[in-house]
C-alpha positions, 0 to 999 in steps of 0.5 A: 656390575652388581645384580640388584637381585643379590640384595637378599644375599647382602642383607642375609650376610649383613645379618649373619655378621651380627649373629642373627638367624637370616640364611644366606642366599646367593647365586650358585654361579658365585658359589654357595655359602653354608646356611647361617654362614660365619664369615670367619669360617668362609674364604675371603673370596667367597665372602666377596662373591656373596656380597657381589664385590671385587676385592681389587676394585670395590663397589661402584659409587652408584652401587654404594649409594644404592646400598646406602639407601637400602641398608641405611647409614653406618651408625649406631641407633640413637634415641629418637629425636625429641618432637618440636612440641616437646622441646617447646614445652621443655622451655616451661620446665623451670622453677622460675616459670612455676613461680610465675604461674603461681603469680598468675594464679594469685593475680587471677584470685585477686581479680575474682575477689575484687570483682566479687566484692565490687558494688553493683553499678559502681565503676572501678577495677579491671574489666580483665585480669590484665596482670595474669594475661600479660604474665602468661603472654610474656611466658609464651614469648620467653618460651618461643625465644628460648626455643629459637635460641636452643634450635640455633645452638643445636644447628651449630653443634650439628654443623660442628659434628659434621666437620669432625665426622670420622672418615674411612678409606674405602676402595671405590671404582678401583681407587682409594677414596676417603668418605664419611664413616656413616656412608660405609655400606655392606660390601665396601672394601675398607683400607686400613692403616696405622692409626685408623679406626675400624668403621664396620665389621669386616672379613680381612682379605689382605693383612700385612703385619696388622695389629688391632687394639680391641680392648673396647670390644673384648677387654683384651689390653694387648693389640691382636695380630690379624691375618686373612687366613680362613679359620678352621672352626668357630672361635670366640670374638677375641680370637677371630684373627681374620675379622675386624670389628667396628670401634677398634683401632689399628696400631700397626700394619696395613690391611683390607677388609670386606664389610660384612656388617654396618651400624647396629648389625655390628658387634658393637651395635649389640652394646649400643644401649650401654654406650649411650648410657654415659653422660658428660660431666658439667664443665666449670662454666656450667657449674659456675652458672648453677652456683650463681643461680643458687646464690641469686635464688637464696638471696632473693628468698631472704630479701622477700622474707625480710620484706614480708616480715617487715610489712607484717610488723609495720603495717600488718595484713588487714585483709585478703588483698594485703596478703595477695599484694604481699605475695605478688611483691615476693613474686616481683622480687623473684622475677626481678632477680633471675635472668630468665634467658641466661642458660639459652644465651650462654649456649648460643654465645658458645655455639656462635663462638665455636662456629667462628673458630671453625671458620678459622680452621680450629674445630672445637668438638664440645662447646664448653671446651672453649673455656679450657682453651682460653686458659691454656698456659702451655702448648706442647707441639709437634714440629713437623707440619705444625711448626713447619710447612710439612713440605718435606723435600730430600735436598741432600744425599750423603754416601760413603763416597761423597755428597750430592744435592737434589734440586727442586722443591715440593712434591713435583718430581722435577730436579736433578743431582748436583755434586756438592764438592766439585773436587770430589774424585769419586763423582761416578761412585757418588752418583751411583750410591746416591741412586741406590740410597734413594732407591732403598728409601723408595722401596722401604716405603708405605707412601705414594705419589699421584698426579691430579689429572684435573689440576696437574698438581702432584699429591702426597699419599701417606706420610710426607717424609716417606713421600719425599723419598719417592719424589727424590727417587723419581728425580734421579730415576731410581724408581726405574732401576728398582722397578723389578722388586715386589714386596712380600712382607713388611716390618712396620715403622713404630715410634719405639723402633724408629726404623722400617724394613720390607722384604722384597723379591727380585723378579729379575733374579729368580725371585731372590729376597732382599731386606731393605731398611730405612730409619734414624741413622744412629739407630739403623747404624746399630744393625749394620756391620757392612758398608757399600762403597763404589759397588763393593761391600766391605766391613763397617769400621769404627772410623766409618761409624764415627764419620757417619755420626759426625755427618748426622750431627752436621746435617742436623745442625743445618736443620735437616732431618736425616734418614739412613738406608741399608739393605741385606741380600738374603740369598734365597727365594724363600724366607723359610730357608733363611737361617734363624727364621721361625716357622709355625706349626704348619711349616709356614713362616711366622709373622715376619713383623715379630722376627725383626731381630733376625731379618734386620741383622747384618745390614749393609749401610748405603747412605743417608738423606737430609730432608728439609721442612722449612718453618712456617713463616707465620709461626714465629709471630704466633710463638711471640704472641703466645709468650706475650699472653703468658703461654709457654711453647714446648716443641716435642719431636722425634727428630735429632736434637740439633735439628729440633734446637735449630728450628726452635731457635728460628721460631723463638721458642728458645734462645740462641744456643739453647739445648734440646733434651732427648728421650733417653735423658728423660728416662735417666731422671730418677723420679717425678720431682727431677722430671718436674724440675726439668720440664719447668725449664726445658722447652725442646724435646727430641728423639722422644717416644710416645710415652715420653710425651705422656710423661711431659704432659703429666709433669706439666699438669702437676705444676698447675699448668693447663696443657694443650697437646698436639698429636697425629699418630695413633701412639699420640692418642694417650697424651692427647687425651690426657692433656687438658686440651687435646689437639689433633691434626686434621690433615695428617692426624689419624682417626684414633687421635681425632676421636681422643682430641677436644679440638681438631686443626683443619690446617695442621698449623700451630698459628691456628692454635694460638688464634684459637686461644685468642678466640677462646679468651675473647668468647670467655670475655664476652660471657663475662660481659653479658653476665656483668650486664645481666646480673647488674641489671637484675640486681638493679631491679631487685634493689628498686623493688626492695628500696621502693617498699622499705622506703615507700613512705619517704618516697611518696609511694605510700600516702597517709591513709592508703590501704595495703602494699604498694609496690614500686613496679608491677610484676608485669613491668619487671617481666617486660624489662627482662624480656627486652634486656635479657635476650637481644642486648645480651646476645649482641654482647656475646658477639662483641669485638674485643674491647681489651687486649686479651693476649696481654694478660696471664692465662686464667686458672680454671679454679678462678671464678667466672664472677670474681670479687671485682665483677661482684663489685661492678654488679652491686655498684651498678645495681645500687646506682640503677635503683637509686636513679629509678626511685628518684625519678618516681619520687619526682612525680609523687606527692610527699616525696624527698625531692618534690611535693606535688599536689595529689588533689588534681589527679589523685594518688592512684593516677600519680602512682601510675605516672610515677611507675611509668617513669620508673619503668622507663628509667630502668629500661634506659638505665639498662641500655646505658649499662649494656654499653658500660658493661663491655669492659671492666676497665676500658672506657665506653667511648673506646670502640663505642660503635664497634658492635652494630648488633648491640646498637640494633638491639638497643634500638629495638628495645627502645622502640618496644618501650615506646610502644608500651607507653603510647599504644592504648591497650598496652597502657592498660596491660602494663599499667602505663601512661603517655609521658610528656617531653619534659618527662622524657628528658628526666628519664634519659638524664637520670638513666645516663647517670648509670653510664657516668657513674660507671665511667668514674668507677673505671677511671678510679680502677684504671688509676689503681691498676697503674 
């Protein structure tokens, strides 16, 4: 129970950890620490007493919650959130908006001039500056939509960040619990293991062969050995061997630390401002959008200049009205060309797509990584847990006297021994040796097995391979036989060593010490010179070695993962008495992790186990789908080459009798060219170390591949970070690997990667769909304005004797069209179901343009058709046109122009709605899956309803310069707009024929 009066002590100790001057005040019954206490100079128990925590129990959950409320979350201070009003005003920070505001000013000046020059008592002119009012209102509506879309995208990103939030193992209420790192509080006992990121500053109370990489904090490139001993005098940060610091990572061993500082009260908190100064580079997709906007802007400026020059030469500017009308025309062209909501729509579409991927267990940490994911050409995958079920089960135990099978599957410790060959004469010896083999494996082990009291399900804590040995030992009661041993030291497993050893004392034999080892049989055998047979120990002969290696080959060929077990009695109760063991200056035994050559020599071979991890049934289909999509699957594993080849063959990664290349064979290659030649063909690698994974990834990248690389261990982090798409395991992955990766698999399943690639391709296709739609529609608007001005005389837009420039469509009408078509239909296309088979084509290269030549062809073609039908529709309602010659006497030219503009305005809206349907595929007919996207049909319905309102609501008639249309005019509008869809279908038929 924690006394709340100790908050001051906790706060003071919290401050002391960060180097501030707050004194520590503690209850004298718990021990008084010196003023401005340095935890590294204080005994670990005294630090625990000052923070009022039992290192063996940890804080209670209730006390942890109270401290979290008191001291705040364990996170670095970030920039204060931007107020909502600033986010809203930011929507106006755009060159296009400035242009529209200029148009508003010009429109107001024109209205004032018109009012000033009006004859008193005469009718005419607008009572209000409707153009200016409408532009401002549409700008506000556009800003509101942009703000809403941005907010949704931020919520999606926040949800993703919660799913990928780093986690920490802490001791709470006597049990190890995994919590979000942000919830760690002063006084927590953090439990550290290989691959963990240190989540706070802390004083070590337990350390076993613990090494921590502190380069991010101290610049020290080599991992630092850590011990719980109290320092005799103050030392520099990099030399505080009994302290751990936030932001560093565990590379080896285990430990526990009392948290002394969290959040900004950590050493890394002092440099938080420097960390926040970094900015992310733009993704290729973002660069492409900037390029498209630049091209559009330049093109519009050129068109506007050409039009203005042509007008000045052909018609001249007679008065201020002509100048103002010409400037408004230039603004109209700009409004027509640029899709205002493009950036917001792109962000929302990516956010929604990434959320869908997260629902299917693929958590992409950054939105723009989606485009890279869809471009993957090689997937490099671990075997265990990714291609297989990760339900490791010991099925075979092979000893010098025989072989047994262990029944039962999974982690439930239910099963028994069955002699494989019933004719084996040494049945008793075989069973005894099998028990010894599993007992050694369970002792040289960092895993744990627990039964969930609520569900009754047995749960594996730690590495599944290690837990399988514990389960096997339970099944044959070996755990009981070896229960009197207690660990005193550990030489941890590393990918380079491929073995692990512990030193344990026999409490039933005067505390005598024994080394227990397990590891890859071919590696461990090299450290053995004796063998235990039927209770006796004799020298290990060359014949024994060959027989053991042959058994390894046999079991590996049957897809078993093999692990050898060995031991060595040290014959003493003190490591200091072992010949060759190094002592430090104080006469104590130096770190035993650095004395493996001494302790792991002269081992006695006991036996080996065969562990099976069956392939995931769904992976074979996923490998086949990846192959169909032009994506090569590469297996990289530490297992035996025969095991790797067998699993790879079963999954379809390689053909029957395919070979696996080993790490040693990779090392034997003379240069990068030879390596590239090998990696271009070989798809299975076995017995590899982490540096081999990095070499393979770099080699594949040199060949122009976009590489996805899976990883879980801390040593996988460099390869995962180097890959184009680093993929971390969500279940078995270490925090360091998760932080290095761009994507996290919540279920550790290879099929999820392939599904994510499919989703990524679908998202990218949808981006191309709405880009094709938006740009072709906007180009259609530009061509309409441009053609309407250049050919005004032919079309009847300009009548003989009229003054000034007459634009075919008003700026407010163009803004309204963009408001209708840029938002809802484009967003609906962003969640469009796949219309094409996205996995039936080769991967896209990152150098490929998002808008390629074929798409520009679509855009220009549709834009021309759209402008043509719009201008024809206007011509049909004007006197002196190409297609009709209506009399102007009855209603006057101005009234005819308003009706014609209403026609063109409406035709353009409907043409863009048909274009939305046509743009769902570059080749596929619009009638394939016509009603698959209910959101698109809803958006079209809303757009049509709003257009009807603009035409039939009186005050909107005035604002947008429209008049009600007759039934016949509606038939003309729909009929002409439908030509856009028909033309698109004919173009697709031609393109499909050319592709065939």
